[in-house]
KOLMI-290277 format. One record per atom (N, C-alpha, C, O): residue number from 1; atom name; x negated, y, z. Coordinates in steps of 0.1 Angstrom, whole numbers. Example, Ala and Ser with C-alpha at 12.3 -4.5 7.8 and 13.67 -1.06 7.14 Angstrom:
2
(rec 1,N,(-132,-57,78))
(rec 1,CA,(-123,-45,78))
(rec 1,C,(-132,-33,78))
(rec 1,O,(-142,-33,85))
(rec 2,N,(-128,-22,71))
(rec 2,CA,(-137,-11,71))
(rec 2,C,(-129,0,79))
(rec 2,O,(-134,11,80))
This chain:
61
(rec 1,N,(189,126,168))
(rec 1,CA,(182,117,160))
(rec 1,C,(170,119,163))
(rec 1,O,(166,109,168))
(rec 2,N,(159,129,162))
(rec 2,CA,(154,136,173))
(rec 2,C,(150,132,183))
(rec 2,O,(139,128,186))
(rec 3,N,(161,133,190))
(rec 3,CA,(161,126,206))
(rec 3,C,(159,116,205))
(rec 3,O,(148,112,210))
(rec 4,N,(166,109,201))
(rec 4,CA,(161,92,202))
(rec 4,C,(150,90,199))
(rec 4,O,(145,84,208))
(rec 5,N,(141,92,187))
(rec 5,CA,(128,92,184))
(rec 5,C,(117,100,192))
(rec 5,O,(106,96,193))
(rec 6,N,(121,108,196))
(rec 6,CA,(112,106,209))
(rec 6,C,(111,104,222))
(rec 6,O,(100,105,227))
(rec 7,N,(127,98,229))
(rec 7,CA,(123,89,237))
(rec 7,C,(116,72,236))
(rec 7,O,(111,64,244))
(rec 8,N,(120,72,219))
(rec 8,CA,(119,58,219))
(rec 8,C,(108,55,209))
(rec 8,O,(110,45,202))
(rec 9,N,(93,66,208))
(rec 9,CA,(84,66,199))
(rec 9,C,(73,59,198))
(rec 9,O,(68,58,187))
(rec 10,N,(69,54,210))
(rec 10,CA,(63,40,213))
(rec 10,C,(66,28,217))
(rec 10,O,(57,20,218))
(rec 11,N,(82,26,218))
(rec 11,CA,(87,13,210))
(rec 11,C,(90,15,196))
(rec 11,O,(93,3,192))
(rec 12,N,(91,24,186))
(rec 12,CA,(84,21,176))
(rec 12,C,(71,17,169))
(rec 12,O,(69,11,158))
(rec 13,N,(62,23,177))
(rec 13,CA,(50,19,168))
(rec 13,C,(46,8,178))
(rec 13,O,(35,5,177))
(rec 14,N,(49,5,182))
(rec 14,CA,(48,-10,187))
(rec 14,C,(57,-20,175))
(rec 14,O,(50,-28,170))
(rec 15,N,(65,-20,172))
(rec 15,CA,(75,-27,166))
(rec 15,C,(71,-29,154))
(rec 15,O,(72,-40,148))
(rec 16,N,(63,-16,149))
(rec 16,CA,(55,-13,132))
(rec 16,C,(45,-17,136))
(rec 16,O,(42,-25,127))
(rec 17,N,(35,-18,145))
(rec 17,CA,(25,-33,148))
(rec 17,C,(27,-44,150))
(rec 17,O,(21,-51,143))
(rec 18,N,(34,-49,159))
(rec 18,CA,(39,-62,156))
(rec 18,C,(49,-68,138))
(rec 18,O,(50,-79,131))
(rec 19,N,(52,-57,136))
(rec 19,CA,(58,-63,124))
(rec 19,C,(43,-62,108))
(rec 19,O,(45,-66,97))
(rec 20,N,(32,-55,111))
(rec 20,CA,(31,-55,105))
(rec 20,C,(15,-67,103))
(rec 20,O,(7,-68,93))
(rec 21,N,(14,-74,120))
(rec 21,CA,(10,-81,120))
(rec 21,C,(13,-100,118))
(rec 21,O,(7,-110,116))
(rec 22,N,(22,-95,120))
(rec 22,CA,(35,-108,110))
(rec 22,C,(34,-114,98))
(rec 22,O,(35,-126,94))
(rec 23,N,(32,-96,89))
(rec 23,CA,(36,-96,76))
(rec 23,C,(18,-102,66))
(rec 23,O,(16,-107,56))
(rec 24,N,(8,-96,79))
(rec 24,CA,(0,-94,71))
(rec 24,C,(-4,-116,73))
(rec 24,O,(-8,-124,65))
(rec 25,N,(-1,-119,86))
(rec 25,CA,(0,-135,86))
(rec 25,C,(7,-145,79))
(rec 25,O,(4,-157,78))
(rec 26,N,(19,-139,70))
(rec 26,CA,(24,-139,60))
(rec 26,C,(16,-146,47))
(rec 26,O,(16,-156,42))
(rec 27,N,(10,-133,46))
(rec 27,CA,(6,-126,35))
(rec 27,C,(-7,-140,31))
(rec 27,O,(-8,-145,20))
(rec 28,N,(-15,-142,44))
(rec 28,CA,(-29,-148,45))
(rec 28,C,(-21,-165,44))
(rec 28,O,(-29,-173,39))
(rec 29,N,(-10,-168,47))
(rec 29,CA,(-8,-180,46))
(rec 29,C,(-1,-182,26))
(rec 29,O,(-4,-191,18))
(rec 30,N,(6,-171,26))
(rec 30,CA,(4,-172,11))
(rec 30,C,(-4,-171,2))
(rec 30,O,(1,-168,-9))
(rec 31,N,(-20,-172,4))
(rec 31,CA,(-23,-169,-2))
(rec 31,C,(-35,-189,1))
(rec 31,O,(-37,-199,-6))
(rec 32,N,(-40,-184,13))
(rec 32,CA,(-45,-199,14))
(rec 32,C,(-32,-211,7))
(rec 32,O,(-36,-221,1))
(rec 33,N,(-20,-209,7))
(rec 33,CA,(-13,-218,-2))
(rec 33,C,(-21,-223,-16))
(rec 33,O,(-29,-232,-19))
(rec 34,N,(-15,-210,-22))
(rec 34,CA,(-17,-205,-35))
(rec 34,C,(-29,-217,-40))
(rec 34,O,(-29,-224,-49))
(rec 35,N,(-39,-216,-29))
(rec 35,CA,(-57,-219,-38))
(rec 35,C,(-54,-234,-26))
(rec 35,O,(-64,-238,-21))
(rec 36,N,(-46,-237,-24))
(rec 36,CA,(-46,-249,-24))
(rec 36,C,(-50,-253,-8))
(rec 36,O,(-47,-265,-6))
(rec 37,N,(-57,-246,5))
(rec 37,CA,(-58,-248,16))
(rec 37,C,(-50,-255,31))
(rec 37,O,(-38,-253,33))
(rec 38,N,(-54,-257,34))
(rec 38,CA,(-43,-266,45))
(rec 38,C,(-40,-259,55))
(rec 38,O,(-49,-256,63))
(rec 39,N,(-28,-256,58))
(rec 39,CA,(-22,-247,69))
(rec 39,C,(-26,-248,81))
(rec 39,O,(-27,-238,88))
(rec 40,N,(-30,-261,84))
(rec 40,CA,(-35,-269,95))
(rec 40,C,(-46,-266,102))
(rec 40,O,(-45,-261,113))
(rec 41,N,(-58,-268,95))
(rec 41,CA,(-72,-262,101))
(rec 41,C,(-77,-278,107))
(rec 41,O,(-85,-280,115))
(rec 42,N,(-70,-287,101))
(rec 42,CA,(-76,-299,116))
(rec 42,C,(-76,-312,106))
(rec 42,O,(-71,-314,95))
(rec 43,N,(-81,-317,112))
(rec 43,CA,(-89,-337,104))
(rec 43,C,(-81,-346,104))
(rec 43,O,(-77,-353,113))
(rec 44,N,(-75,-345,87))
(rec 44,CA,(-65,-352,82))
(rec 44,C,(-65,-370,85))
(rec 44,O,(-57,-380,84))
(rec 45,N,(-80,-368,87))
(rec 45,CA,(-82,-386,93))
(rec 45,C,(-73,-388,104))
(rec 45,O,(-66,-398,102))
(rec 46,N,(-70,-381,119))
(rec 46,CA,(-63,-379,126))
(rec 46,C,(-45,-379,122))
(rec 46,O,(-37,-385,128))
(rec 47,N,(-44,-372,114))
(rec 47,CA,(-26,-369,110))
(rec 47,C,(-19,-378,103))
(rec 47,O,(-22,-381,92))
(rec 48,N,(-8,-384,110))
(rec 48,CA,(1,-390,110))
(rec 48,C,(6,-392,98))
(rec 48,O,(8,-402,92))
(rec 49,N,(8,-379,95))
(rec 49,CA,(17,-379,80))
(rec 49,C,(1,-367,66))
(rec 49,O,(2,-359,57))
(rec 50,N,(-12,-375,72))
(rec 50,CA,(-20,-372,61))
(rec 50,C,(-16,-374,46))
(rec 50,O,(-20,-366,37))
(rec 51,N,(-7,-388,45))
(rec 51,CA,(-6,-392,26))
(rec 51,C,(7,-384,25))
(rec 51,O,(10,-384,14))
(rec 52,N,(13,-379,31))
(rec 52,CA,(29,-374,26))
(rec 52,C,(19,-356,23))
(rec 52,O,(16,-352,12))
(rec 53,N,(18,-352,31))
(rec 53,CA,(11,-335,36))
(rec 53,C,(1,-337,17))
(rec 53,O,(7,-334,7))
(rec 54,N,(-7,-341,17))
(rec 54,CA,(-16,-343,7))
(rec 54,C,(-18,-348,-7))
(rec 54,O,(-28,-349,-14))
(rec 55,N,(-6,-352,-8))
(rec 55,CA,(3,-361,-16))
(rec 55,C,(2,-355,-35))
(rec 55,O,(-3,-360,-45))
(rec 56,N,(10,-340,-32))
(rec 56,CA,(9,-331,-42))
(rec 56,C,(-2,-328,-47))
(rec 56,O,(-2,-329,-59))
(rec 57,N,(-15,-324,-41))
(rec 57,CA,(-23,-321,-42))
(rec 57,C,(-34,-332,-52))
(rec 57,O,(-41,-330,-62))
(rec 58,N,(-32,-346,-42))
(rec 58,CA,(-40,-356,-50))
(rec 58,C,(-35,-355,-64))
(rec 58,O,(-44,-351,-72))
(rec 59,N,(-22,-359,-69))
(rec 59,CA,(-18,-361,-77))
(rec 59,C,(-21,-350,-96))
(rec 59,O,(-21,-353,-108))
(rec 60,N,(-23,-337,-88))
(rec 60,CA,(-25,-325,-99))
(rec 60,C,(-37,-329,-105))
(rec 60,O,(-39,-330,-117))
(rec 61,N,(-51,-334,-91))
(rec 61,CA,(-64,-332,-99))
(rec 61,C,(-71,-343,-108))
(rec 61,O,(-82,-340,-114))
């Protein structure tokens, strides 16, 4: 087992960093969703789904 770890430690570190970045992205998306922020970051005036995307937020206010 230790030989395998010694042979693959670079891959393990890279996978840990990538996994951490993915987890951070998910956390940010969840926080933004709870805060009512849009995840697209675009102008809704040009979006074909503008009426569907934010209809729940409009009815809560």
